[in-house]
NUMI-613058 format. One record per residue (C-alpha): residue in three letters; z negated, y, x. Coordinates in steps of 0.02 Angstrom, whole numbers, plus 50000, padded with zeros to 5 digits. Each point is the difference from the previous one (the first is absolute). Layout:
SITE   zalo      pz      py      px
SITE    ala       Z       Y       X
...
This chain:
SITE   zalo      pz      py      px
SITE    met   45052   51113   38541
SITE    ser   49928   50100   49857
SITE    glu   50042   50183   49984
SITE    his   49821   50048   50040
SITE    gln   50003   49895   50159
SITE    gln   50166   50080   50049
SITE    phe   49925   50173   49971
SITE    leu   49850   49957   50110
SITE    ala   50115   49940   50140
SITE    glu   50108   50156   49989
SITE    arg   49846   50114   49995
SITE    asp   49928   49913   50153
SITE    lys   50163   50028   50098
SITE    ile   50002   50184   49951
SITE    asp   49816   50022   50047
SITE    phe   50027   49913   50167
SITE    leu   50139   50122   50047
SITE    ile   49904   50154   49941
SITE    gln   49843   49945   50094
SITE    asn   50104   49981   50158
SITE    gly   50061   50180   49993
SITE    phe   50165   49979   49908
SITE    arg   50056   50130   49873
SITE    ile   50121   49981   49855
SITE    gln   50164   50079   50052
SITE    arg   50124   49950   49864
SITE    val   50006   49906   49835
SITE    asn   50157   49922   49931
SITE    glu   49985   49938   49820
SITE    his   50118   49861   49945
SITE    leu   50011   49857   49875
SITE    asn   49889   49885   50105
SITE    gly   49860   50128   50015
SITE    ala   49988   50123   50143
SITE    ser   50033   49999   50186
SITE    val   49867   50103   50086
SITE    asp   50028   50059   50179
SITE    phe   49844   50029   50104
SITE    val   50004   50090   50167
SITE    his   49868   50011   50135
SITE    pro   50006   50182   50061
SITE    glu   49935   49965   50175
SITE    glu   50081   49833   50041
SITE    lys   50165   50037   49909
SITE    lys   49993   49829   49916
SITE    thr   50077   49971   49830
SITE    glu   49957   49865   49873
SITE    thr   50080   49970   49830
SITE    leu   49914   49911   49857
SITE    leu   50082   49939   49840
SITE    ile   49878   50038   49859
SITE    gly   50038   49904   49841
SITE    thr   49852   50019   49884
SITE    ala   49972   50152   49891
SITE    asn   49817   50012   50051
SITE    ala   50044   50003   50185
SITE    arg   50129   50136   49967
SITE    lys   49865   50102   49911
SITE    tyr   49883   49967   50146
SITE    phe   50118   50061   50136
SITE    ser   50047   50149   49890
SITE    ser   49818   50054   49996
SITE    leu   49991   49980   50190
SITE    leu   50157   50105   50018
SITE    ile   49923   50139   49895
SITE    gln   49841   49996   50106
SITE    gln   50105   50001   50158
SITE    ser   50098   50153   49944
SITE    gln   49839   50095   49961
SITE    ser   49924   49973   50172
């Protein structure tokens, strides 16, 4: 899979969780990318995504900034 295709897949997973009411709770950066923990505030569900592409890391970072401002 090309890096762009991988980015699109990761972005779609992030968007799906955000659209379903999840919020970014924690980010753990490591050599393989970043593990991003999402939590649903009402249902108390937690999901973790491994984000490997630089563009997807920039994307969730911008969402995290927006989330912290609202």
